[in-house]
KEKE-3310 file (N, C-alpha, C; in steps of 0.2 Angstrom, whole numbers, plus 5000, padded with zeros to 4 digits):
npx = (5293:5306:5311:5324:5336:5342:5356:5360:5364:5375:5383:5387:5396:5405:5421:5428:5419:5411:5400:5399:5400:5391:5379:5386:5386:5369:5365:5372:5365:5352:5355:5359:5347:5338:5327:5313:5315:5306:5305:5307:5304:5315:5324:5336:5338:5343:5355:5362:5368:5370:5384:5390:5394:5402:5411:5417:5413:5406:5403:5404:5394:5382:5385:5383:5367:5360:5366:5359:5345:5344:5343:5335:5328:5322:5307:5301:5295:5283:5282:5266:5251:5246:5256:5262:5254:5252:5266:5270:5260:5269:5280:5275:5272:5281:5294:5300:5313:5309:5312:5316:5304:5296:5304:5301:5284:5281:5288:5278:5268:5267:5270:5282:5299:5307:5326:5338:5350:5349:5348:5337:5326:5329:5326:5314:5302:5299:5287:5278:5283:5291:5308:5327:5342:5356:5362:5356:5347:5351:5357:5345:5340)
npy = (5601:5608:5605:5616:5609:5615:5608:5603:5615:5617:5611:5609:5620:5618:5609:5601:5589:5573:5570:5583:5586:5583:5589:5605:5603:5601:5612:5622:5618:5621:5635:5638:5633:5640:5637:5638:5634:5630:5634:5636:5649:5647:5645:5654:5655:5643:5641:5651:5648:5638:5639:5647:5642:5632:5637:5646:5660:5673:5685:5680:5670:5678:5688:5675:5672:5684:5682:5672:5676:5683:5677:5674:5663:5658:5653:5660:5651:5655:5652:5648:5651:5638:5634:5630:5621:5609:5605:5600:5590:5583:5583:5574:5563:5557:5558:5568:5580:5599:5609:5600:5597:5607:5610:5598:5601:5614:5606:5596:5602:5612:5601:5595:5590:5583:5588:5582:5579:5575:5564:5560:5567:5556:5543:5546:5549:5543:5538:5545:5555:5562:5560:5563:5559:5575:5568:5557:5564:5572:5559:5555:5562)
npz = (4474:4488:4507:4517:4530:4543:4546:4533:4526:4536:4537:4521:4523:4528:4524:4531:4535:4535:4520:4515:4503:4494:4501:4499:4485:4482:4484:4478:4467:4468:4468:4459:4450:4453:4462:4471:4490:4503:4519:4538:4546:4557:4552:4550:4562:4568:4560:4562:4576:4575:4569:4576:4590:4583:4578:4586:4580:4582:4572:4558:4561:4562:4550:4540:4541:4539:4525:4521:4523:4511:4502:4485:4482:4492:4501:4516:4526:4543:4559:4564:4574:4566:4562:4571:4579:4571:4568:4582:4585:4578:4583:4595:4590:4581:4593:4588:4592:4595:4584:4574:4575:4568:4556:4550:4550:4541:4528:4527:4526:4515:4506:4502:4499:4512:4514:4525:4536:4548:4557:4565:4560:4547:4551:4559:4551:4537:4536:4534:4528:4515:4517:4514:4515:4508:4497:4491:4488:4477:4469:4464:4456)
capx = (5299:5310:5313:5332:5337:5349:5361:5362:5365:5379:5387:5388:5400:5410:5421:5430:5412:5408:5394:5400:5402:5385:5376:5385:5380:5366:5362:5371:5362:5345:5355:5361:5342:5333:5323:5311:5314:5301:5309:5303:5313:5320:5332:5340:5340:5349:5362:5370:5370:5378:5390:5392:5396:5404:5420:5417:5413:5398:5401:5401:5387:5377:5382:5378:5363:5359:5365:5354:5339:5346:5344:5328:5324:5321:5304:5299:5285:5284:5277:5258:5248:5243:5262:5265:5251:5258:5275:5269:5257:5274:5287:5274:5270:5286:5298:5305:5315:5306:5316:5318:5296:5296:5304:5295:5280:5284:5287:5274:5261:5269:5271:5288:5302:5313:5330:5341:5355:5348:5347:5329:5323:5328:5324:5307:5298:5297:5279:5272:5284:5298:5314:5330:5350:5357:5366:5351:5341:5355:5355:5336:5340)
capy = (5607:5606:5608:5611:5607:5618:5603:5603:5621:5620:5603:5611:5626:5612:5603:5594:5583:5569:5574:5590:5589:5583:5598:5610:5604:5603:5622:5625:5617:5622:5643:5642:5634:5647:5634:5638:5631:5633:5634:5639:5657:5646:5641:5656:5656:5637:5642:5658:5647:5633:5645:5653:5639:5625:5640:5654:5667:5675:5688:5674:5668:5685:5689:5670:5671:5688:5682:5667:5679:5687:5675:5678:5656:5655:5655:5660:5651:5658:5649:5655:5644:5632:5627:5625:5614:5604:5603:5599:5584:5577:5580:5569:5556:5554:5558:5573:5588:5602:5611:5595:5594:5613:5609:5593:5603:5617:5603:5592:5607:5614:5594:5598:5583:5587:5587:5584:5576:5572:5555:5557:5566:5551:5536:5544:5552:5541:5533:5552:5563:5560:5561:5560:5567:5579:5563:5554:5566:5573:5552:5554:5570)
capz = (4480:4494:4512:4516:4534:4546:4545:4528:4524:4541:4530:4515:4521:4533:4522:4534:4539:4530:4515:4514:4495:4492:4503:4493:4475:4483:4488:4472:4459:4470:4469:4449:4445:4456:4462:4478:4495:4505:4524:4544:4547:4564:4549:4552:4568:4571:4555:4565:4581:4575:4564:4580:4592:4580:4575:4589:4576:4581:4564:4555:4560:4560:4543:4535:4543:4535:4517:4520:4521:4507:4495:4482:4479:4498:4503:4522:4533:4550:4566:4566:4578:4566:4563:4577:4581:4565:4572:4591:4586:4571:4589:4600:4587:4581:4596:4588:4596:4596:4581:4567:4570:4564:4548:4548:4547:4537:4525:4527:4523:4508:4503:4499:4500:4517:4512:4533:4536:4553:4559:4567:4553:4542:4551:4560:4547:4532:4536:4533:4523:4511:4517:4510:4513:4500:4491:4490:4483:4469:4465:4459:4449)
cpx = (5302:5309:5319:5333:5343:5355:5362:5366:5375:5383:5389:5396:5405:5415:5425:5427:5411:5401:5394:5399:5396:5380:5380:5383:5374:5361:5365:5370:5354:5348:5355:5351:5336:5324:5322:5312:5308:5305:5306:5309:5316:5324:5338:5344:5346:5353:5366:5369:5372:5387:5394:5399:5403:5413:5419:5416:5406:5398:5401:5396:5382:5378:5382:5371:5359:5360:5360:5347:5337:5340:5337:5326:5320:5313:5300:5295:5286:5280:5272:5258:5247:5249:5262:5263:5251:5264:5273:5265:5265:5278:5282:5271:5275:5294:5305:5307:5310:5308:5314:5308:5293:5297:5300:5288:5279:5285:5281:5268:5263:5269:5277:5292:5306:5318:5336:5347:5355:5348:5340:5326:5322:5327:5315:5300:5297:5290:5275:5276:5290:5304:5321:5340:5350:5359:5361:5345:5344:5354:5348:5336:5342)
cpy = (5605:5610:5612:5611:5610:5613:5604:5609:5623:5618:5607:5617:5623:5605:5596:5587:5578:5572:5580:5593:5586:5590:5604:5609:5604:5610:5625:5626:5620:5631:5643:5640:5639:5643:5636:5633:5635:5631:5638:5646:5652:5644:5649:5656:5650:5637:5646:5653:5641:5636:5644:5649:5633:5629:5648:5660:5671:5681:5685:5673:5672:5687:5682:5670:5679:5688:5677:5671:5682:5683:5672:5669:5653:5659:5655:5661:5653:5653:5651:5648:5641:5629:5624:5622:5609:5602:5599:5592:5579:5576:5574:5564:5553:5554:5562:5580:5594:5608:5605:5595:5600:5612:5601:5597:5607:5612:5597:5597:5609:5608:5594:5591:5589:5585:5588:5577:5575:5566:5554:5559:5558:5545:5538:5546:5549:5538:5538:5557:5559:5565:5560:5565:5570:5574:5559:5555:5569:5563:5553:5561:5567)
cpz = (4486:4501:4512:4524:4538:4542:4538:4525:4529:4536:4526:4516:4527:4528:4523:4537:4535:4527:4514:4508:4493:4494:4500:4486:4478:4483:4482:4467:4461:4468:4460:4445:4449:4458:4472:4480:4496:4514:4529:4544:4554:4560:4550:4559:4571:4564:4560:4572:4580:4573:4573:4587:4588:4577:4578:4585:4575:4575:4561:4554:4559:4551:4537:4536:4538:4528:4517:4519:4514:4500:4492:4482:4486:4499:4513:4527:4538:4555:4567:4571:4574:4564:4567:4581:4577:4570:4579:4589:4582:4580:4592:4595:4584:4585:4592:4593:4589:4587:4575:4570:4568:4556:4546:4545:4542:4528:4521:4524:4520:4503:4500:4504:4505:4517:4521:4530:4545:4555:4561:4562:4546:4545:4554:4556:4540:4528:4532:4530:4519:4512:4513:4510:4505:4494:4488:4484:4473:4466:4460:4456:4442)
residu = (MET:LEU:THR:VAL:ASP:ALA:SER:VAL:TRP:VAL:ASN:ALA:ASP:SER:PRO:ALA:GLU:PRO:ASP:SER:ALA:SER:SER:ARG:ALA:LEU:LEU:ASP:ARG:ILE:ALA:ALA:ALA:HIS:THR:THR:ILE:ILE:VAL:PRO:THR:LEU:LEU:ARG:VAL:ALA:VAL:ALA:ALA:ALA:ILE:SER:ARG:SER:ARG:LYS:ASP:PRO:ALA:LEU:ALA:ARG:GLU:TYR:SER:GLU:LYS:LEU:ALA:ALA:LEU:PRO:PHE:VAL:ARG:TRP:ILE:ALA:LEU:ASP:PRO:SER:MET:ALA:ALA:GLN:ALA:SER:ALA:LEU:ALA:ALA:ASP:HIS:GLY:LEU:ARG:GLY:ALA:ASP:ALA:VAL:TYR:ALA:ALA:VAL:ALA:GLN:SER:HIS:ARG:CYS:ASP:LEU:ILE:SER:LEU:ASP:HIS:GLU:HIS:LEU:THR:ARG:LEU:PRO:SER:VAL:LEU:ARG:VAL:ARG:THR:PRO:ALA:GLN:TYR:LEU:ALA:SER:GLN)
# end
């Protein structure tokens, strides 16, 4: 199973950015196969924020977030007290930012590979969790 970080979602729809093709290919493969992915509810917020800030288009950000919420292959995990405690421990132990720790906690607690383009995920978590870029994941399949 997979947890896909917001960095991948935003990158997939940003063709001018490096790795965009791999991010798009990964999300297309997940959708085509109806592969269940497990993500924090925070994903909607993170994607809307990134799109609104980078593209200066609040309507597009809201639309993207709503479409994301409607995807049938996504299992949403809320940040309850138990998940918050796990994310807090990961943040403290591995020097992660708050949102990054939430994605890591979801992936860890549901035994998922974390797919991310975030440098801190990729460099600080391999000792506790399998973390790969979209290109690495696709190459392994």
